[in-house]
C-alpha positions as CSV (number, residue, x, y, z in Angstrom):
1,X,0.0,0.0,0.0
2,X,1.3,3.5,-0.9
3,X,0.8,6.1,1.8
4,X,0.8,9.9,1.2
5,X,4.0,11.7,2.3
6,X,3.6,13.9,5.3
7,X,4.3,17.5,4.3
8,X,6.3,20.2,6.1
9,X,4.1,21.9,8.7
10,X,2.6,18.7,10.0
11,X,3.6,18.4,13.7
12,X,4.6,14.8,13.4
13,X,7.7,15.9,11.5
14,X,8.9,17.8,14.6
15,X,8.2,15.0,17.1
16,X,10.8,12.9,18.9
17,X,9.9,9.4,17.8
18,X,9.3,6.4,20.0
19,X,11.3,3.2,20.2
20,X,9.5,0.1,19.0
21,X,9.9,-3.6,19.4
22,X,9.0,-6.6,17.3
23,X,5.5,-6.6,18.8
24,X,4.7,-3.3,17.2
25,X,1.3,-3.7,15.5
26,X,1.7,-4.9,11.8
27,X,5.4,-4.0,11.7
28,X,6.1,-6.1,8.6
29,X,3.2,-4.4,6.8
30,X,4.5,-0.9,7.9
31,X,8.0,-1.7,6.6
32,X,6.6,-3.0,3.3
33,X,4.3,0.0,3.0
34,X,7.3,2.3,3.5
35,X,9.3,0.6,0.8
36,X,6.4,0.8,-1.7
37,X,5.8,4.5,-0.8
38,X,9.5,5.3,-1.2
39,X,9.6,3.6,-4.6
40,X,6.5,5.4,-5.7
41,X,7.9,8.7,-4.6
42,X,11.2,8.0,-6.4
43,X,13.2,8.8,-3.3
44,X,16.3,7.4,-1.6
45,X,15.1,7.4,2.0
46,X,12.0,7.6,4.0
47,X,11.3,7.9,7.8
48,X,8.2,6.7,9.5
49,X,7.1,10.3,10.5
50,X,6.9,10.9,6.7
51,X,4.0,8.5,6.6
52,X,2.6,10.0,9.8
53,X,4.0,7.4,12.2
54,X,6.1,8.8,15.1
55,X,8.3,5.7,15.5
56,X,12.0,5.2,15.2
57,X,12.0,3.5,11.8
58,X,13.5,4.6,8.5
59,X,14.6,3.0,5.3
60,X,17.5,3.8,2.9
61,X,18.0,3.0,-0.7
62,X,21.3,4.4,-2.0
63,X,21.7,1.4,-4.4
64,X,19.4,2.9,-7.1
65,X,21.1,6.3,-6.8
66,X,24.4,4.6,-7.3
67,X,23.1,2.7,-10.4
68,X,22.0,6.0,-12.1
69,X,25.2,7.9,-11.5
70,X,28.2,8.3,-13.8
71,X,31.5,6.8,-12.8
72,X,32.8,10.3,-12.0
73,X,29.8,11.0,-9.7
74,X,30.2,7.7,-7.9
75,X,33.9,8.5,-7.3
76,X,33.0,11.8,-5.7
77,X,29.9,10.7,-3.7
78,X,30.5,7.0,-2.7
79,X,33.5,5.5,-0.9
80,X,35.5,2.8,-2.7
81,X,33.8,-0.6,-2.8
82,X,30.4,1.0,-1.8
83,X,27.6,0.3,-4.3
84,X,24.9,1.6,-2.1
85,X,22.5,-0.2,0.3
86,X,18.8,-1.1,0.7
87,X,18.4,-1.3,4.4
88,X,15.8,-0.9,7.2
89,X,16.9,0.9,10.3
90,X,14.9,0.4,13.5
91,X,15.7,2.2,16.8
92,X,18.8,3.7,15.3
93,X,21.4,5.6,17.2
94,X,24.4,7.4,15.6
95,X,27.3,6.6,17.8
96,X,30.1,8.3,15.9
97,X,30.6,10.8,13.1
98,X,33.8,11.6,11.1
99,X,35.4,15.0,11.6
100,X,35.7,15.1,7.8
101,X,32.6,16.9,6.5
102,X,31.3,17.7,3.0
103,X,28.6,19.8,1.6
104,X,26.3,18.9,-1.2
105,X,22.7,19.4,-2.3
106,X,19.9,17.8,-0.3
107,X,16.1,17.6,-0.7
108,X,13.3,16.0,1.2
109,X,10.1,14.3,0.1
110,X,8.3,16.2,3.0
111,X,9.6,19.6,1.7
112,X,8.7,19.4,-2.0
113,X,10.5,21.7,-4.4
114,X,13.2,22.8,-2.1
115,X,16.9,21.7,-2.5
116,X,19.7,23.2,-0.4
117,X,23.4,22.8,0.2
118,X,23.8,21.0,3.5
119,X,27.1,20.2,5.4
120,X,27.3,16.7,7.0
121,X,30.0,14.4,8.2
122,X,31.5,12.1,5.5
123,X,30.9,8.9,7.6
124,X,28.7,7.7,10.5
125,X,28.8,4.7,12.7
126,X,25.3,3.7,13.6
127,X,23.8,1.1,15.9
128,X,20.4,-0.2,14.9
129,X,18.1,-3.1,14.4
130,X,17.4,-4.4,10.9
131,X,14.0,-5.5,9.6
132,X,14.4,-8.8,11.6
133,X,15.2,-6.8,14.8
134,X,18.7,-8.2,14.7
135,X,21.3,-5.8,16.3
136,X,23.7,-4.1,13.8
137,X,26.6,-1.8,14.3
138,X,28.0,-0.5,11.0
139,X,29.9,2.4,9.5
140,X,28.7,4.0,6.3
141,X,30.3,6.6,4.1
142,X,29.6,9.3,1.6
143,X,26.2,9.5,0.0
144,X,24.9,6.5,1.9
145,X,26.0,8.1,5.2
146,X,24.3,11.4,4.1
147,X,20.9,9.7,3.5
148,X,21.2,7.8,6.8
149,X,21.9,11.1,8.7
150,X,19.0,12.8,7.0
151,X,16.5,10.0,7.8
152,X,17.8,9.5,11.3
153,X,17.2,13.2,12.0
154,X,13.6,12.7,11.0
155,X,13.2,10.3,13.9
156,X,14.6,13.0,16.2
157,X,12.1,15.6,15.0
158,X,14.7,17.5,12.9
159,X,14.7,18.4,9.3
160,X,17.7,19.2,7.0
161,X,16.6,22.8,6.8
162,X,17.6,23.1,10.5
163,X,21.2,22.7,9.4
164,X,21.1,25.8,7.2
165,X,22.6,29.2,8.2
166,X,20.3,31.8,9.7
167,X,20.6,33.8,6.5
168,X,19.7,30.9,4.3
169,X,16.7,30.0,6.5
170,X,15.5,33.6,6.2
171,X,15.8,33.4,2.4
172,X,13.6,30.3,2.1
173,X,11.0,31.3,4.7
174,X,8.5,32.3,2.1
175,X,8.9,29.0,0.2
176,X,8.3,27.1,3.4
177,X,5.1,29.1,4.1
178,X,4.0,28.3,0.6
179,X,4.5,24.6,1.1
180,X,2.4,24.7,4.3
181,X,-0.3,26.7,2.6
182,X,-0.4,24.2,-0.4
183,X,-0.5,21.2,1.9
184,X,-3.6,22.6,3.7
185,X,-5.4,22.8,0.4
186,X,-5.2,19.1,-0.1
């Protein structure tokens, strides 16, 4: 089932999400719905709050992005030997970030039509449970790490626009108001 994407202005996007366990109602269906919704939206990541569920769950697909890039783009955006991932992250916790940072364009399915340059660490080490609720502890790099950080922040009630400079936030203020106004018409 494909769910509508929760749009900027909805309070669920600013909510600290709740931990879940494998007894969470219909968890398999929720995860499958998220994958279908992500594919339909043609995105590379989706967090549960984006389908109006305030739980610590997000999915990442950097594999498709990798497949569509040129060799030169891959060299710049992915680490060596990384071909992208398709992974489910439950109850994730970022436990380390590299000091090395990089800035590149970022968008969000919940903030349609906006794309901004965002600085982030090049790599993250994250502890999480996979779709089978098995404990994982892994380090991800480059574009994959960027998507993970973006989606993780959704489960913390944060959005990528929070990382922008005060001046840039001021410059996009009217665009954000328009997004809220448009979403209320639906």
